[in-house]
Z-matrix of the N, CA and C atoms (Angstrom, degrees):
N
C 1 1.447
C 2 1.531 1 110.87
N 3 1.330 2 116.13 1 -42.49
C 4 1.464 3 119.49 2 -179.81
C 5 1.524 4 111.25 3 -67.03
N 6 1.324 5 117.25 4 -38.82
C 7 1.469 6 120.28 5 177.57
C 8 1.524 7 110.37 6 -62.61
N 9 1.339 8 117.20 7 -40.69
C 10 1.461 9 121.01 8 177.51
C 11 1.517 10 110.97 9 -63.71
N 12 1.326 11 116.08 10 -40.38
C 13 1.454 12 121.30 11 179.17
C 14 1.527 13 110.87 12 -60.89
N 15 1.332 14 116.10 13 -42.65
C 16 1.459 15 120.35 14 -179.93
C 17 1.526 16 112.01 15 -68.58
N 18 1.319 17 117.72 16 -24.11
C 19 1.457 18 121.20 17 -178.73
C 20 1.522 19 113.78 18 -84.08
N 21 1.324 20 117.58 19 -13.12
C 22 1.463 21 120.63 20 -178.69
C 23 1.531 22 110.19 21 -73.12
N 24 1.342 23 116.55 22 146.16
C 25 1.462 24 119.14 23 -176.39
C 26 1.533 25 114.43 24 -75.23
N 27 1.326 26 118.03 25 -31.99
C 28 1.464 27 119.31 26 -174.44
C 29 1.535 28 110.46 27 -121.32
N 30 1.313 29 114.54 28 85.49
C 31 1.462 30 121.22 29 178.37
C 32 1.523 31 106.86 30 -130.56
N 33 1.324 32 116.10 31 140.66
C 34 1.463 33 120.88 32 -179.26
C 35 1.530 34 110.44 33 -57.32
N 36 1.306 35 115.94 34 140.69
C 37 1.462 36 121.44 35 -176.66
C 38 1.526 37 111.83 36 -60.62
N 39 1.328 38 117.11 37 -38.47
C 40 1.468 39 119.37 38 -179.84
C 41 1.525 40 111.05 39 -67.31
N 42 1.325 41 116.36 40 -34.53
C 43 1.466 42 119.86 41 178.36
C 44 1.527 43 110.07 42 -68.36
N 45 1.325 44 116.63 43 -40.26
C 46 1.469 45 120.89 44 177.45
C 47 1.522 46 109.64 45 -63.24
N 48 1.324 47 116.87 46 -42.85
C 49 1.466 48 121.06 47 -179.99
C 50 1.524 49 110.90 48 -61.78
N 51 1.314 50 116.62 49 -46.27
C 52 1.468 51 119.89 50 -179.79
C 53 1.523 52 111.44 51 -66.18
N 54 1.324 53 116.94 52 -39.73
C 55 1.467 54 120.37 53 178.22
C 56 1.526 55 109.97 54 -63.11
N 57 1.309 56 116.89 55 -40.76
C 58 1.462 57 121.11 56 178.31
C 59 1.524 58 110.93 57 -62.39
N 60 1.330 59 116.41 58 -42.99
C 61 1.466 60 119.73 59 179.60
C 62 1.525 61 110.93 60 -63.65
N 63 1.334 62 116.77 61 -41.52
C 64 1.466 63 119.93 62 179.53
C 65 1.521 64 110.20 63 -64.15
N 66 1.325 65 117.25 64 -43.14
C 67 1.470 66 120.06 65 179.65
C 68 1.526 67 111.63 66 -63.85
N 69 1.315 68 117.18 67 -42.44
C 70 1.469 69 120.46 68 -179.37
C 71 1.527 70 111.78 69 -68.96
N 72 1.342 71 116.35 70 -28.91
C 73 1.465 72 120.32 71 -179.17
C 74 1.520 73 112.32 72 -84.53
N 75 1.313 74 117.00 73 -5.95
C 76 1.459 75 121.55 74 -178.74
C 77 1.534 76 109.79 75 -60.07
N 78 1.310 77 115.72 76 143.34
C 79 1.473 78 120.20 77 -178.64
C 80 1.528 79 111.72 78 -65.21
N 81 1.315 80 118.49 79 -19.42
C 82 1.464 81 121.25 80 179.19
C 83 1.522 82 112.68 81 -78.63
N 84 1.339 83 117.59 82 -5.75
C 85 1.471 84 122.16 83 177.66
C 86 1.531 85 108.79 84 -102.70
N 87 1.312 86 118.12 85 85.66
C 88 1.468 87 119.16 86 -177.37
C 89 1.526 88 111.20 87 -67.79
N 90 1.304 89 114.78 88 145.13
C 91 1.461 90 120.00 89 175.46
C 92 1.517 91 114.50 90 89.68
N 93 1.329 92 118.51 91 -2.11
C 94 1.457 93 120.70 92 179.58
C 95 1.526 94 109.47 93 -97.54
N 96 1.300 95 116.43 94 91.86
C 97 1.461 96 121.10 95 177.50
C 98 1.533 97 108.72 96 -82.56
N 99 1.315 98 115.75 97 164.58
C 100 1.466 99 119.66 98 179.86
C 101 1.533 100 112.24 99 -58.58
N 102 1.337 101 119.67 100 -44.88
C 103 1.468 102 118.10 101 177.80
C 104 1.530 103 112.68 102 -59.64
N 105 1.337 104 117.01 103 -37.19
C 106 1.463 105 120.12 104 180.00
C 107 1.532 106 110.34 105 -68.92
N 108 1.328 107 117.07 106 -42.66
C 109 1.468 108 120.72 107 177.96
C 110 1.527 109 109.57 108 -62.13
N 111 1.323 110 116.11 109 -45.05
C 112 1.467 111 120.61 110 178.97
C 113 1.509 112 112.28 111 -59.31
N 114 1.320 113 115.82 112 -38.71
C 115 1.453 114 120.61 113 179.48
C 116 1.528 115 111.32 114 -68.95
N 117 1.333 116 116.92 115 -41.69
C 118 1.459 117 121.19 116 -177.63
C 119 1.525 118 111.74 117 -68.32
N 120 1.330 119 117.12 118 -45.35
C 121 1.463 120 119.69 119 -177.53
C 122 1.530 121 112.63 120 -95.37
N 123 1.323 122 116.77 121 1.71
C 124 1.462 123 124.00 122 174.98
C 125 1.535 124 112.28 123 60.79
N 126 1.338 125 115.91 124 54.01
C 127 1.464 126 122.11 125 173.74
C 128 1.523 127 108.26 126 -133.53
N 129 1.312 128 115.38 127 161.89
C 130 1.456 129 120.53 128 178.86
C 131 1.516 130 112.37 129 -82.13
N 132 1.316 131 115.17 130 165.37
C 133 1.459 132 120.63 131 -179.88
C 134 1.525 133 111.85 132 -64.21
N 135 1.323 134 117.27 133 -35.37
C 136 1.469 135 119.48 134 179.76
C 137 1.525 136 111.03 135 -65.66
N 138 1.331 137 117.51 136 -33.03
C 139 1.466 138 120.87 137 176.45
C 140 1.517 139 110.23 138 -63.83
N 141 1.322 140 116.67 139 -43.53
C 142 1.469 141 120.72 140 177.30
C 143 1.521 142 111.30 141 -63.35
N 144 1.322 143 117.13 142 -41.31
C 145 1.459 144 120.72 143 -179.87
C 146 1.527 145 111.18 144 -64.60
N 147 1.341 146 116.90 145 -41.89
C 148 1.464 147 120.12 146 178.25
C 149 1.523 148 111.01 147 -65.24
N 150 1.333 149 116.38 148 -38.79
C 151 1.459 150 120.13 149 178.52
C 152 1.528 151 110.47 150 -63.33
N 153 1.333 152 117.10 151 -45.91
C 154 1.469 153 120.43 152 178.70
C 155 1.527 154 110.72 153 -60.76
N 156 1.321 155 116.53 154 -44.06
C 157 1.461 156 120.57 155 -178.96
C 158 1.525 157 110.64 156 -62.63
N 159 1.312 158 116.67 157 -44.40
C 160 1.459 159 120.50 158 179.55
C 161 1.535 160 111.15 159 -65.61
N 162 1.321 161 116.37 160 -36.19
C 163 1.458 162 121.19 161 177.74
C 164 1.531 163 110.49 162 -61.90
N 165 1.318 164 116.44 163 -44.90
C 166 1.462 165 121.25 164 -178.31
C 167 1.536 166 110.87 165 -70.91
N 168 1.331 167 116.63 166 -43.92
C 169 1.459 168 120.01 167 -173.62
C 170 1.521 169 113.72 168 -80.21
N 171 1.346 170 117.73 169 -36.21
C 172 1.461 171 120.07 170 -171.43
C 173 1.526 172 113.89 171 -116.80
N 174 1.330 173 117.47 172 -12.59
C 175 1.462 174 119.85 173 178.53
C 176 1.518 175 113.10 174 102.27
N 177 1.331 176 114.57 175 169.91
C 178 1.462 177 121.60 176 -174.63
C 179 1.524 178 112.69 177 -64.39
N 180 1.321 179 117.22 178 -45.97
C 181 1.467 180 119.92 179 -176.67
C 182 1.530 181 111.11 180 -61.88
N 183 1.324 182 116.88 181 -41.56
C 184 1.466 183 121.09 182 178.89
C 185 1.530 184 110.88 183 -66.19
N 186 1.331 185 116.47 184 -37.24
C 187 1.462 186 120.17 185 -179.22
C 188 1.524 187 111.39 186 -67.80
N 189 1.319 188 117.23 187 -32.10
C 190 1.462 189 120.46 188 -178.13
C 191 1.526 190 113.31 189 -81.54
N 192 1.313 191 117.71 190 -24.39
C 193 1.467 192 119.99 191 -176.18
C 194 1.520 193 110.98 192 -98.11
N 195 1.314 194 114.54 193 162.19
C 196 1.464 195 120.57 194 178.63
C 197 1.515 196 109.39 195 -77.34
N 198 1.305 197 114.99 196 147.93
C 199 1.460 198 119.64 197 175.47
C 200 1.519 199 108.68 198 -77.79
N 201 1.331 200 117.05 199 143.19
C 202 1.465 201 118.24 200 176.05
C 203 1.522 202 110.28 201 -67.49
N 204 1.298 203 116.15 202 147.05
C 205 1.456 204 121.38 203 -178.13
C 206 1.525 205 110.65 204 -67.03
N 207 1.312 206 115.55 205 135.52
C 208 1.459 207 120.81 206 177.37
C 209 1.519 208 111.09 207 -104.47
N 210 1.313 209 115.63 208 -1.00
C 211 1.458 210 120.25 209 -177.73
C 212 1.524 211 109.90 210 -75.83
N 213 1.309 212 116.20 211 127.42
C 214 1.455 213 121.39 212 177.49
C 215 1.515 214 108.01 213 -121.67
N 216 1.315 215 115.80 214 118.60
C 217 1.458 216 120.30 215 -179.36
C 218 1.517 217 110.09 216 -96.68
N 219 1.297 218 114.44 217 133.42
C 220 1.455 219 120.14 218 175.81
C 221 1.533 220 106.56 219 -90.65
N 222 1.336 221 117.66 220 125.86
C 223 1.459 222 119.05 221 -178.32
C 224 1.527 223 111.82 222 -63.81
N 225 1.326 224 115.73 223 142.10
C 226 1.467 225 120.72 224 179.36
C 227 1.522 226 110.59 225 -67.97
N 228 1.323 227 115.64 226 -34.82
C 229 1.455 228 119.88 227 -175.92
C 230 1.529 229 110.18 228 -116.04
N 231 1.329 230 116.54 229 118.76
C 232 1.455 231 119.99 230 172.85
C 233 1.533 232 107.89 231 -90.68
N 234 1.312 233 117.42 232 -170.70
C 235 1.462 234 121.05 233 -175.84
C 236 1.523 235 113.74 234 -59.24
N 237 1.328 236 117.21 235 -44.85
C 238 1.463 237 120.93 236 -178.48
C 239 1.530 238 110.72 237 -66.99
N 240 1.319 239 116.83 238 -40.79
C 241 1.465 240 120.50 239 179.88
C 242 1.525 241 111.05 240 -69.41
N 243 1.338 242 116.73 241 -35.24
C 244 1.466 243 120.31 242 175.68
C 245 1.523 244 110.12 243 -63.40
N 246 1.324 245 116.12 244 -41.35
C 247 1.460 246 120.57 245 178.80
C 248 1.525 247 110.85 246 -62.03
N 249 1.317 248 116.43 247 -40.38
C 250 1.478 249 119.81 248 177.38
C 251 1.522 250 110.81 249 -64.70
N 252 1.339 251 116.60 250 -41.06
C 253 1.465 252 120.73 251 177.69
C 254 1.522 253 110.74 252 -60.53
N 255 1.318 254 117.28 253 -45.15
C 256 1.464 255 121.06 254 -179.23
C 257 1.530 256 110.42 255 -64.88
N 258 1.333 257 116.44 256 -39.99
C 259 1.466 258 119.71 257 178.29
C 260 1.522 259 110.76 258 -62.85
N 261 1.313 260 117.12 259 -40.67
C 262 1.464 261 120.68 260 178.35
C 263 1.521 262 109.97 261 -66.12
N 264 1.334 263 116.51 262 -44.47
C 265 1.467 264 120.59 263 -178.63
C 266 1.524 265 111.84 264 -63.36
N 267 1.335 266 117.35 265 -30.86
C 268 1.467 267 120.97 266 -179.98
C 269 1.527 268 112.26 267 -84.21
N 270 1.306 269 118.11 268 -12.96
C 271 1.466 270 120.91 269 179.13
C 272 1.521 271 109.77 270 -80.09
N 273 1.299 272 116.44 271 172.79
C 274 1.463 273 119.72 272 179.61
C 275 1.522 274 109.47 273 -72.74
N 276 1.327 275 116.67 274 144.89
C 277 1.473 276 120.46 275 -176.79
C 278 1.527 277 111.74 276 -69.11
N 279 1.310 278 116.49 277 164.29
C 280 1.464 279 119.45 278 179.34
C 281 1.532 280 111.41 279 -63.60
N 282 1.298 281 114.18 280 158.66
C 283 1.463 282 119.97 281 -178.43
C 284 1.524 283 110.43 282 -60.25
N 285 1.308 284 115.58 283 135.92
C 286 1.454 285 120.80 284 -179.19
C 287 1.519 286 113.37 285 94.04
N 288 1.331 287 117.14 286 -2.64
C 289 1.461 288 121.67 287 179.54
C 290 1.521 289 109.96 288 -124.63
N 291 1.313 290 116.05 289 139.50
C 292 1.462 291 121.12 290 179.95
C 293 1.525 292 111.50 291 -77.84
N 294 1.325 293 117.13 292 -30.53
C 295 1.468 294 120.63 293 -179.38
C 296 1.533 295 108.74 294 -155.14
N 297 1.333 296 114.74 295 167.94
C 298 1.453 297 120.74 296 176.75
C 299 1.527 298 109.09 297 -74.88
N 300 1.305 299 116.51 298 136.67
C 301 1.458 300 121.04 299 169.93
C 302 1.525 301 106.95 300 -106.64
N 303 1.312 302 115.90 301 165.26
C 304 1.459 303 119.25 302 178.73
C 305 1.523 304 111.16 303 -61.41
N 306 1.317 305 116.19 304 -39.62
C 307 1.470 306 120.98 305 179.29
C 308 1.523 307 110.50 306 -65.05
N 309 1.333 308 116.95 307 -42.77
C 310 1.466 309 120.02 308 178.15
C 311 1.528 310 110.90 309 -62.77
N 312 1.323 311 116.82 310 -41.67
C 313 1.465 312 120.34 311 178.29
C 314 1.524 313 111.25 312 -63.24
N 315 1.333 314 116.33 313 -43.27
C 316 1.466 315 120.20 314 178.52
C 317 1.524 316 110.39 315 -62.30
N 318 1.317 317 116.42 316 -44.96
C 319 1.470 318 120.01 317 178.99
C 320 1.529 319 111.34 318 -62.64
N 321 1.329 320 116.85 319 -38.59
C 322 1.463 321 121.35 320 -179.95
C 323 1.532 322 111.03 321 -65.80
N 324 1.323 323 117.00 322 -39.46
C 325 1.460 324 120.26 323 177.54
C 326 1.526 325 111.60 324 -62.18
N 327 1.318 326 116.44 325 -38.54
C 328 1.466 327 120.67 326 178.17
C 329 1.524 328 109.93 327 -71.51
N 330 1.325 329 116.31 328 -42.77
C 331 1.466 330 121.14 329 -178.69
C 332 1.531 331 111.64 330 -62.11
N 333 1.336 332 116.70 331 -38.29
C 334 1.464 333 120.48 332 179.75
C 335 1.527 334 112.74 333 -82.56
N 336 1.322 335 116.84 334 4.39
C 337 1.470 336 123.21 335 178.81
C 338 1.532 337 112.87 336 62.93
N 339 1.314 338 116.46 337 31.49
C 340 1.461 339 120.80 338 176.47
C 341 1.529 340 109.10 339 -78.87
N 342 1.336 341 116.38 340 -38.62
C 343 1.463 342 123.16 341 175.65
C 344 1.521 343 108.48 342 -136.60
N 345 1.340 344 116.16 343 159.31
C 346 1.467 345 120.01 344 177.75
C 347 1.516 346 110.95 345 -71.76
N 348 1.317 347 115.61 346 -48.61
C 349 1.464 348 121.22 347 174.54
C 350 1.525 349 107.57 348 -154.57
N 351 1.312 350 115.04 349 155.00
C 352 1.461 351 120.22 350 -178.70
C 353 1.521 352 108.24 351 -158.35
N 354 1.315 353 115.28 352 144.93
C 355 1.464 354 120.34 353 179.06
C 356 1.517 355 109.58 354 -91.60
N 357 1.307 356 115.66 355 154.68
C 358 1.461 357 121.36 356 178.00
C 359 1.524 358 110.58 357 -61.24
N 360 1.319 359 117.40 358 -32.01
C 361 1.469 360 121.04 359 179.64
C 362 1.530 361 111.03 360 -64.29
N 363 1.318 362 117.60 361 -37.54
C 364 1.456 363 121.22 362 177.34
C 365 1.525 364 110.34 363 -65.41
N 366 1.320 365 115.58 364 -40.04
C 367 1.462 366 120.56 365 176.55
C 368 1.525 367 109.51 366 -62.65
N 369 1.316 368 117.16 367 -43.43
C 370 1.466 369 121.36 368 -179.31
C 371 1.524 370 110.82 369 -61.61
N 372 1.318 371 116.56 370 -47.34
C 373 1.463 372 120.23 371 -179.22
C 374 1.524 373 111.47 372 -63.45
N 375 1.310 374 117.04 373 -38.04
C 376 1.460 375 120.83 374 179.77
C 377 1.525 376 110.40 375 -66.83
N 378 1.318 377 117.12 376 -45.26
C 379 1.456 378 120.38 377 179.48
C 380 1.518 379 111.70 378 -67.78
N 381 1.314 380 117.11 379 -32.52
C 382 1.456 381 121.31 380 -178.76
C 383 1.528 382 111.56 381 -64.25
N 384 1.327 383 116.52 382 -35.59
C 385 1.462 384 118.85 383 -177.50
C 386 1.527 385 112.92 384 -81.71
N 387 1.311 386 118.07 385 -3.70
C 388 1.458 387 120.91 386 175.14
C 389 1.522 388 109.09 387 -100.82
N 390 1.300 389 116.25 388 165.89
C 391 1.474 390 119.94 389 179.92
C 392 1.513 391 111.78 390 -98.72
N 393 1.322 392 116.96 391 12.65
C 394 1.463 393 120.45 392 -175.49
C 395 1.527 394 113.28 393 -88.27
N 396 1.319 395 117.41 394 14.41
C 397 1.452 396 120.14 395 -177.30
C 398 1.500 397 110.63 396 -56.87
């Protein structure tokens, strides 16, 4: 099955890499130690160990595929904070400035204690999804 997978034209690179590591680590391939496999496929020993562990515990299909992301990001700006950002952006800019910049808006949000810290990119993305441009 792994040989067939490697022969297919359109297979994800990570899947090919993992399949190659499993084939090289097979007991029927004498002389392929973990350091040698790591050197050939350019991965660390801990990567090989995790792959072997996942293969044993979860099976071949799980070992070949990527794990779903468990990271959950909490948005910096909820609805009320977005509304405050839009209100600030629609107001007149601070003295000495012709218009609001993303950096000025981010600094203003921090100054007004709406958020602890925020990047200008987050401000840009938030404003982009509204029609108040």
